C-alpha positions in Angstrom: -52.7 -193.4 28.2 -49.0 -193.1 27.4 -47.9 -192.7 23.7 -44.5 -192.3 22.2 -46.2 -191.5 18.9 -47.2 -188.1 20.2 -43.5 -187.3 20.8 -43.1 -187.0 17.1 -42.6 -183.4 15.8 -45.7 -183.8 13.6 -47.9 -183.8 16.7 -46.2 -181.0 18.6 -48.0 -177.8 19.5 -47.1 -174.7 17.4 -47.4 -172.8 20.7 -43.9 -172.6 22.3 -44.2 -169.5 24.6 -44.9 -169.9 28.3 -47.1 -166.8 27.9 -50.5 -166.9 26.2 -50.2 -165.3 22.7 -52.7 -163.6 20.4 -52.4 -166.5 18.0 -53.3 -168.9 20.7 -56.4 -166.9 21.7 -57.8 -166.4 18.2 -56.9 -169.8 16.6 -57.0 -172.1 19.6 -59.9 -170.8 21.6 -62.1 -168.7 19.2 -61.9 -170.3 15.7 -60.7 -173.8 16.6 -63.7 -175.0 18.6 -66.2 -173.2 16.4 -66.8 -176.1 14.0 -67.7 -178.7 16.6 -69.7 -176.2 18.6 -71.7 -175.2 15.5 -72.4 -178.9 14.7 -73.6 -179.6 18.2 -75.8 -176.5 18.3 -77.4 -177.4 15.0 -78.0 -181.0 16.2 -79.5 -179.8 19.5 -82.2 -177.8 17.6 -82.7 -179.7 14.3 -81.7 -183.4 14.7 -85.1 -184.4 16.1 -86.8 -182.4 13.3 -84.8 -184.5 10.8 -86.0 -187.7 12.5 -89.7 -186.7 12.6 -90.1 -184.6 9.4 -87.6 -186.0 7.0 -87.3 -189.6 8.0 -90.8 -189.8 9.3 -89.9 -191.9 12.3 -92.9 -191.0 14.5 -94.6 -194.2 13.3 -91.7 -196.7 13.9 -92.7 -199.3 16.5 -96.0 -197.5 16.9 -94.2 -194.4 17.9 -92.1 -196.1 20.6 -88.7 -195.9 18.8 -88.3 -192.1 19.1 -89.5 -192.4 22.7 -87.2 -195.2 23.9 -83.9 -194.8 22.0 -83.0 -191.2 23.2 -83.5 -192.3 26.8 -81.3 -195.4 26.5 -78.7 -193.5 24.6 -78.4 -190.7 27.2 -77.9 -193.4 29.9 -75.0 -194.6 27.9 -73.8 -191.0 27.4 -73.9 -190.4 31.2 -71.7 -193.5 31.7 -69.2 -192.6 29.0 -68.9 -189.0 30.5 -67.7 -190.5 33.8 -65.4 -193.0 32.1 -63.9 -190.4 29.8 -63.2 -188.1 32.8 -61.4 -191.0 34.5 -59.3 -191.7 31.4 -58.3 -188.1 30.7 -57.2 -187.7 34.4 -54.9 -190.7 33.9 -53.5 -189.7 30.5 -49.7 -188.9 30.5 -48.1 -187.7 27.3 -45.7 -185.1 26.1 -48.7 -183.2 24.6 -50.6 -183.2 27.9 -53.6 -185.2 29.1 -56.5 -183.5 27.4 -55.0 -182.3 24.0 -54.3 -185.8 22.7 -58.0 -186.5 22.9 -58.8 -183.4 20.9 -56.6 -184.9 18.1 -58.3 -188.2 18.5 -61.8 -186.7 18.4 -61.3 -184.6 15.2 -62.0 -187.4 12.6 -64.6 -189.1 14.9 -66.7 -185.9 15.2 -66.6 -185.4 11.4 -67.4 -189.0 10.4 -70.1 -189.6 13.1 -71.7 -186.2 12.3 -72.1 -187.3 8.6 -73.4 -190.8 9.6 -76.2 -189.2 11.7 -77.8 -188.0 8.5 -76.8 -190.6 5.9 -79.5 -193.0 7.0 -80.0 -195.5 4.1 -83.3 -195.8 2.2 -83.7 -199.4 3.4 -85.9 -201.4 5.6 -87.2 -200.1 8.9 -84.9 -202.4 10.9 -81.8 -201.3 9.0 -82.7 -197.6 9.6 -83.3 -198.2 13.3 -80.0 -199.9 13.7 -78.2 -197.2 11.7 -79.7 -194.4 13.8 -79.0 -196.1 17.1 -75.3 -196.7 16.2 -74.7 -193.3 14.6 -76.4 -191.4 17.4 -74.4 -193.1 20.1 -71.2 -193.0 18.0 -71.6 -189.2 18.0 -73.0 -188.3 21.4 -71.7 -191.1 23.6 -68.3 -191.3 22.0 -67.0 -188.7 19.5 -68.5 -185.5 21.0 -68.0 -186.7 24.6 -64.3 -187.0 23.9 -64.1 -183.6 22.2 -66.3 -181.8 24.7 -64.5 -183.0 27.8 -61.0 -182.4 26.5 -62.1 -179.0 25.0 -63.6 -177.9 28.3 -60.4 -178.8 30.2 -58.1 -176.7 27.9 -58.7 -173.3 29.6 -57.9 -174.5 33.2 -54.9 -176.5 31.9 -53.6 -173.7 29.7 -51.9 -171.5 32.3 -51.9 -170.6 36.0 -51.8 -166.9 35.2 -55.3 -165.7 36.2 -55.4 -162.8 33.8 -54.3 -164.9 30.8 -56.7 -167.7 31.7 -59.6 -165.2 32.0 -58.9 -163.9 28.5 -58.9 -167.4 27.1 -62.2 -168.1 28.8 -63.8 -165.0 27.2 -62.6 -166.1 23.7 -64.0 -169.6 24.3 -67.4 -168.2 25.4 -67.6 -165.9 22.5 -67.1 -168.9 20.2 -70.0 -170.7 21.8 -72.3 -167.7 21.6 -71.3 -166.9 18.0 -72.3 -170.4 16.9 -75.5 -171.0 18.8 -76.7 -167.4 19.1 -75.9 -166.1 15.6 -75.8 -169.0 13.1 -78.3 -171.4 14.6 -80.8 -168.9 16.0 -80.7 -166.5 13.1 -79.1 -167.8 9.9 -80.5 -171.3 10.0 -84.2 -170.5 10.5 -84.0 -167.5 8.0 -82.0 -169.0 5.2 -81.0 -172.6 5.5 -84.3 -174.3 6.7 -86.6 -172.6 4.1 -84.1 -173.7 1.4 -83.8 -177.4 2.4 -87.3 -178.1 3.7 -87.6 -181.9 4.0 -85.3 -182.7 1.1 -83.1 -185.5 2.5 -80.3 -185.0 -0.1 -80.0 -181.3 0.8 -80.0 -182.1 4.6 -77.2 -184.6 4.1 -75.2 -182.1 2.0 -75.6 -179.2 4.5 -74.8 -181.4 7.6 -71.9 -183.1 5.8 -70.3 -179.7 5.1 -70.7 -178.6 8.7 -69.3 -182.0 9.9 -66.3 -181.8 7.6 -65.6 -178.2 8.6 -65.3 -179.4 12.2 -62.4 -181.7 11.4 -59.7 -179.1 10.4 -61.0 -176.6 13.0 -60.6 -179.2 15.9 -57.0 -179.8 14.5 -56.5 -176.0 14.6 -57.5 -176.0 18.3 -55.1 -179.0 18.9 -52.1 -177.3 17.3 -52.7 -173.9 18.7 -53.2 -174.8 22.4 -50.7 -175.7 25.1 -51.1 -177.5 28.5 -48.7 -175.4 30.6 -50.1 -176.6 33.9 -49.8 -180.3 32.9 -46.2 -179.7 31.9 -45.4 -178.7 35.5 -46.1 -182.3 36.6 -47.4 -181.2 39.9 -48.1 -184.1 42.3 -51.4 -184.2 44.1 -50.7 -185.0 47.7 -54.2 -184.3 49.0 -56.0 -186.9 51.0 -58.2 -189.1 48.9 -61.8 -189.2 50.2 -63.8 -192.4 49.3 -66.4 -191.8 46.6 -69.1 -193.4 48.7 -68.3 -191.1 51.6 -68.7 -188.0 49.3 -72.0 -189.4 48.0 -73.2 -189.8 51.5 -72.3 -186.3 52.4 -73.9 -184.8 49.4 -77.2 -186.8 49.5 -77.7 -186.2 53.2 -77.5 -182.4 52.9 -80.9 -180.7 52.5 -79.5 -177.7 50.5 -77.8 -179.9 48.0 -80.9 -182.0 47.5 -82.8 -178.8 46.8 -80.1 -177.9 44.3 -80.4 -181.2 42.5 -84.2 -180.9 42.5 -83.8 -177.5 41.0 -81.5 -178.8 38.3 -83.9 -181.6 37.5 -87.1 -179.5 37.3 -85.4 -176.6 35.4 -83.7 -178.8 32.9 -86.9 -180.8 32.3 -88.8 -177.6 31.4 -86.0 -175.9 29.4 -85.2 -179.0 27.3 -88.8 -179.6 26.4 -89.1 -175.9 25.5 -86.1 -176.1 23.2 -87.4 -179.3 21.5 -90.7 -177.6 20.9 -89.3 -174.4 19.5 -89.1 -175.4 15.8 -92.4 -177.2 15.9 -94.2 -174.3 17.7 -92.8 -171.9 15.1 -93.8 -174.1 12.2 -97.3 -175.2 13.2 -98.7 -172.9 16.0 -97.4 -169.4 15.7 -96.1 -169.3 12.2 -96.0 -171.4 9.0 -93.6 -174.1 8.0 -90.0 -172.7 7.7 -91.3 -169.2 7.1 -87.9 -167.9 8.0 -89.0 -165.2 10.5 -91.1 -166.7 13.3 -88.3 -168.7 15.0 -85.8 -165.9 14.4 -88.1 -163.4 16.2 -88.6 -165.7 19.2 -84.9 -166.3 19.5 -84.0 -162.6 19.2 -86.5 -161.6 21.9 -85.0 -164.2 24.1 -81.5 -163.1 23.5 -81.9 -159.4 24.1 -82.4 -159.8 27.9 -79.4 -162.1 28.1 -77.3 -159.5 26.6 -78.2 -156.6 28.9 -79.1 -158.6 32.0 -75.6 -159.0 33.4 -75.4 -155.3 34.1 -78.6 -155.4 36.3 -78.8 -158.8 37.9 -75.8 -158.7 40.1 -76.5 -155.3 41.7 -80.0 -156.6 42.6 -78.5 -159.9 44.0 -76.2 -158.0 46.2 -79.0 -155.7 47.4 -81.7 -158.3 48.0 -79.9 -161.7 48.1 -79.1 -164.2 45.4 -81.9 -166.6 46.5 -84.6 -163.9 46.6 -83.7 -162.4 43.2 -83.7 -165.9 41.6 -87.0 -166.8 43.4 -88.8 -163.7 42.2 -87.2 -164.1 38.8 -89.0 -167.5 38.5 -92.3 -165.8 39.5 -91.8 -163.5 36.5 -90.7 -166.4 34.4 -94.0 -168.2 35.1 -96.0 -165.1 34.5 -94.3 -164.6 31.1 -95.0 -168.2 30.1 -98.6 -167.8 31.2 -99.0 -164.7 29.0 -97.7 -166.8 26.0 -100.1 -169.7 26.9 -103.2 -167.5 27.1 -102.9 -166.6 23.4 -100.2 -168.8 21.8 -101.2 -167.9 18.2 -100.7 -164.1 18.6 -97.2 -163.0 17.6 -97.5 -159.8 19.7 -98.7 -161.6 22.8 -96.0 -164.3 22.5 -93.2 -161.9 22.0 -94.3 -159.8 25.0 -94.6 -163.0 27.1 -91.2 -164.3 25.9 -89.5 -161.0 26.8 -91.0 -161.0 30.3 -90.1 -164.7 30.8 -86.5 -164.2 29.7 -86.2 -161.2 32.0 -87.3 -163.5 34.8 -84.8 -166.1 33.7 -81.8 -163.8 34.0 -81.0 -164.6 37.7 -81.1 -168.3 36.8 -78.5 -167.7 34.1 -76.2 -165.4 36.0 -76.8 -165.9 39.8 -77.9 -169.4 40.6 -74.5 -171.0 40.2 -73.3 -168.7 42.9 -75.9 -170.3 45.2 -74.5 -173.7 44.1 -71.1 -172.5 45.2 -72.5 -171.4 48.5 -73.9 -174.9 49.0 -70.5 -176.5 48.3 -69.0 -174.2 51.0 -71.8 -175.1 53.4 -71.0 -178.8 52.8 -67.3 -178.2 53.4 -68.1 -176.3 56.6 -70.1 -179.1 58.1 -67.8 -182.0 56.9 -64.4 -180.4 56.2 -64.6 -182.1 52.8 -64.9 -180.4 49.4 -67.3 -182.3 47.1 -67.1 -180.1 44.0 -66.1 -182.8 41.5 -68.7 -185.4 42.6 -71.4 -182.7 42.9 -70.7 -181.5 39.4 -70.7 -185.0 38.1 -74.1 -185.6 39.5 -75.3 -182.3 37.9 -73.8 -183.4 34.5 -75.6 -186.7 34.7 -78.9 -185.0 35.5 -78.3 -182.6 32.5 -77.3 -185.4 30.1 -80.1 -187.8 31.2 -82.8 -185.2 31.0 -82.0 -184.5 27.4 -82.8 -188.1 26.5 -85.8 -188.3 28.8 -87.3 -185.1 27.4 -86.7 -186.1 23.8 -88.5 -189.3 24.5 -91.4 -187.5 26.2 -91.7 -185.0 23.4 -91.7 -187.6 20.7 -94.3 -189.6 22.7 -96.5 -186.5 22.7 -96.2 -186.1 18.9 -96.8 -189.8 18.2 -99.8 -190.2 20.6 -101.6 -187.0 19.3 -101.3 -187.9 15.7 -98.4 -185.8 14.4 -98.2 -185.9 10.6 -94.8 -185.2 9.0 -94.6 -182.9 6.0 -94.2 -184.3 2.5 -92.9 -183.3 -0.9 -94.9 -182.8 -4.1 -93.9 -183.7 -7.6 -91.9 -180.5 -8.0 -89.9 -181.1 -4.8 -91.7 -178.4 -2.8 -92.5 -179.1 0.8 -96.1 -179.6 1.7 -96.7 -179.1 5.4 -100.0 -180.4 6.7 -102.2 -178.5 9.2 -101.7 -180.5 12.5 -104.8 -181.4 14.5 -105.7 -179.6 17.6 -104.2 -182.3 19.9 -100.8 -182.0 18.2 -100.9 -178.2 18.4 -101.9 -178.3 22.1 -99.0 -180.8 22.8 -96.5 -178.6 21.1 -97.8 -175.4 22.8 -97.7 -177.0 26.2 -94.1 -178.1 25.6 -92.9 -174.7 24.5 -94.9 -172.3 26.7 -97.3 -174.2 29.0 -94.9 -176.4 30.9 -92.7 -173.6 32.2 -95.7 -172.0 33.8 -95.6 -174.9 36.2 -91.9 -175.4 36.4 -91.4 -171.7 37.1 -93.9 -171.7 39.9 -92.5 -174.9 41.4 -88.9 -173.5 41.3 -90.0 -170.3 43.0 -91.6 -172.3 45.8 -88.6 -174.6 46.1 -86.2 -171.8 46.5 -88.0 -170.6 49.6 -86.2 -173.4 51.4 -82.7 -172.7 49.9 -81.6 -170.4 52.7 -77.9 -171.3 52.4 -76.5 -167.8 51.9 -77.9 -166.5 55.3 -74.9 -167.8 57.3 -72.4 -168.5 54.6 -70.0 -165.7 55.5 -69.7 -167.1 59.0 -69.2 -170.6 57.6 -66.5 -169.4 55.2 -64.6 -167.8 58.1 -64.8 -171.1 60.1 -63.6 -173.1 57.1 -60.5 -170.9 57.1 -60.0 -171.7 60.8 -60.3 -175.5 60.1 -57.7 -175.2 57.4 -55.3 -173.3 59.6 -55.7 -175.8 62.4 -55.1 -178.8 60.0 -51.9 -177.2 58.7 -50.5 -176.4 62.1 -51.4 -179.9 63.3 -48.8 -181.2 60.8 -46.2 -178.9 62.2 -46.3 -176.6 59.2 -46.6 -172.8 59.0 -50.0 -171.4 58.0 -49.9 -168.9 55.2 -53.1 -167.0 54.3 -54.4 -168.2 50.9 -54.3 -164.7 49.5 -50.6 -164.3 50.5 -49.8 -167.8 49.2 -51.6 -167.0 45.9 -49.7 -163.8 45.5 -46.3 -165.6 46.1 -47.3 -168.3 43.6 -48.3 -165.7 41.0 -45.0 -163.9 41.6 -43.1 -167.1 40.9 -45.2 -167.7 37.8 -44.5 -164.2 36.6 -40.8 -164.7 37.2 -40.7 -167.9 35.2 -42.7 -166.3 32.4 -40.2 -163.4 32.3 -37.3 -165.8 32.1 -38.9 -167.7 29.3 -39.7 -164.5 27.4 -36.1 -163.3 27.7 -34.8 -166.6 26.4 -37.2 -166.4 23.5 -36.3 -162.8 22.9 -32.6 -163.7 22.8 -33.3 -166.5 20.2 -35.4 -164.0 18.1 -32.6 -161.4 18.2 -30.0 -163.9 17.1 -32.1 -165.1 14.2 -33.1 -161.6 13.0 -29.8 -159.9 13.7 -31.2 -157.6 16.4 -29.4 -156.1 19.4 -30.6 -158.1 22.4 -29.7 -155.4 24.9 -31.7 -152.7 23.0 -34.7 -155.0 22.6 -34.5 -156.0 26.3 -34.4 -152.4 27.4 -37.6 -151.7 25.3 -39.3 -154.7 26.9 -38.2 -153.6 30.5 -39.6 -150.1 29.8 -42.8 -151.5 28.5 -43.2 -153.8 31.6 -42.4 -150.9 34.0 -45.0 -148.7 32.4 -47.6 -151.5 32.6 -46.7 -152.2 36.3 -47.1 -148.5 37.1 -50.5 -148.4 35.5 -51.6 -151.5 37.3 -50.4 -150.1 40.7 -52.1 -146.8 40.0 -55.3 -148.6 39.2 -55.0 -150.7 42.4 -54.6 -147.6 44.6 -57.5 -145.9 42.9 -59.7 -149.0 43.4 -58.8 -149.1 47.1 -59.5 -145.4 47.5 -63.0 -145.9 45.9 -63.7 -148.9 48.0 -62.7 -147.0 51.2 -65.0 -144.1 50.2 -67.8 -146.5 49.5 -67.5 -148.3 52.8 -67.4 -144.9 54.7 -70.5 -143.8 52.9 -72.3 -147.0 53.7 -71.2 -146.7 57.4 -72.6 -143.2 57.5 -75.9 -144.3 56.0 -76.2 -147.1 58.5 -75.5 -144.8 61.4 -78.1 -142.4 60.2 -80.7 -145.1 59.9 -79.8 -146.2 63.4 -80.5 -142.7 64.7 -83.9 -142.6 63.1 -85.1 -145.9 64.5 -87.9 -145.8 67.0 -87.7 -147.8 70.3 -90.1 -150.4 68.9 -88.0 -150.8 65.8 -84.9 -151.2 67.9 -86.5 -153.8 70.0 -87.8 -155.7 66.9 -84.4 -155.6 65.3 -82.7 -156.9 68.5 -85.2 -159.8 68.7 -84.5 -160.6 65.1 -80.8 -160.6 65.7 -81.1 -162.7 68.8 -83.2 -165.2 66.9 -80.6 -165.4 64.1 -77.8 -165.9 66.7 -79.8 -168.6 68.4 -80.4 -170.4 65.0 -76.8 -170.0 64.1 -75.6 -171.6 67.4 -78.0 -174.5 66.9 -76.8 -175.0 63.3 -73.2 -174.8 64.5 -73.7 -177.4 67.1 -75.4 -179.7 64.6 -72.6 -179.1 62.1 -69.9 -180.0 64.7 -71.7 -183.3 65.5 -71.9 -184.2 61.8 -68.2 -183.2 61.4 -67.1 -185.5 64.2 -69.2 -188.3 62.7 -67.6 -188.0 59.3 -64.1 -187.8 60.7 -64.8 -191.0 62.8 -65.9 -192.8 59.6 -62.8 -191.8 57.7 -60.5 -193.1 60.5 -62.1 -196.6 60.3 
């Protein structure tokens, strides 16, 4: 995409500085995305409720419609995700390659969000067509464009690691604020009890949320800047055929385990999320009572808030795989507790708390195992497959949402789910669902994850990728060095190269700041030399603090390593002869296994290189 229209001053970013500003953080990354993120979070939880309870679509095509159309739609969504990524990567404009699509998505997200709910009171055929078009217009088109361009803004914003990290934090806070506060607390407590199954009120509420998304997306567009894209850096890296990358990925046992993990975990968690509202309304609580769903959400959110402080120390001590594996054992136990007495609020909350404690390693640690697997693949093939691997993961995630929605709606339809109705006064009348419906809902929310948790714990036994990853990472470095030197170039350690690049970026940023400062002084009648001196003093103080902090950190690390060495030496002294012999046998076995794996990896590497030369 190349557009001269975007060169017009009307479409220029309000961000001029080469340094990330406070205005950019707050308006571009915290407030800007909030509208679209809120709309998506509400839809993820309540759109299916609107289809089943308000529109009463569980009987359409004998229940087949709500089963089939989400599955077909998500297949389309998976395709458009791939296509949109391809298009963005080839977009070249003065406003960047991702930002223009933010601008394009703003009206589309607002309009399609409204169309999702303004289903006409017409024939069944008209309603079906309207729902299929509006659903795909939002998910496969409008939100795909927004989401992909939005997710690219942090990496495209700056190369400065510190500044990029701060933007990422603001971006994550926006996501948590929308889904964790508004959708999990405000909606079930205040909004849902008020609107019930009143279609007019649903349309009004969702139209307001959709309309709010439009100016906020524009706010994100005008208060972000693609500094990395502006550099126009050429990618001279060798292009690896897509088919070759697929072959490398799907012939690796560890990556196949990773994909199986994603599939099973996503299947269980999506069905659980779909069942939450129905479980709160018909099994544990009463229809839109305003408290049941809120309590379940809160008890799940507490471990997520405190878990980050405990999980990583445990992972470092016992291993990422082991902590995640035993976490899923706890996950299954917590789900089982809930399943044993699904109508007891006390029992369910205890079970949910235990389950979410067990799910912490999955949230915070497992992606590090995924990264280890990518390094393992690079070690054995010399090829990085990050992009293709993540694409496959995204396709699994997207497709499973549709499949699970279809499965859940099939369970409702086949067990005799009856949607609530309205009396003459407009009050919602929720029927008491039959036992089969309650059992289906209960199984979706708490029962299924007993099995998925147990399966995942067993599956992780075979994900032994981190055992030799340190050795593999060292060998990757040697491969990289040899490749550079084979081209007649000088090898520079990545850390040194990164430091030099950061130094250059800091230099350019300083030059840009001084130019901006000069313009500011001229406009406001200030003495440039005085203001520059203040700036230099401030920078000097900041550098001194940073250097002192670095020295202190190095001293602490040195003391820690010395203490660990002393503890290790003391343990060695206390070992018996039998223990020493057992340890030596274990180390010898590990070395033998490593040499076998290394030999196998070398053969595979030569095979891949031969294929690339053809």
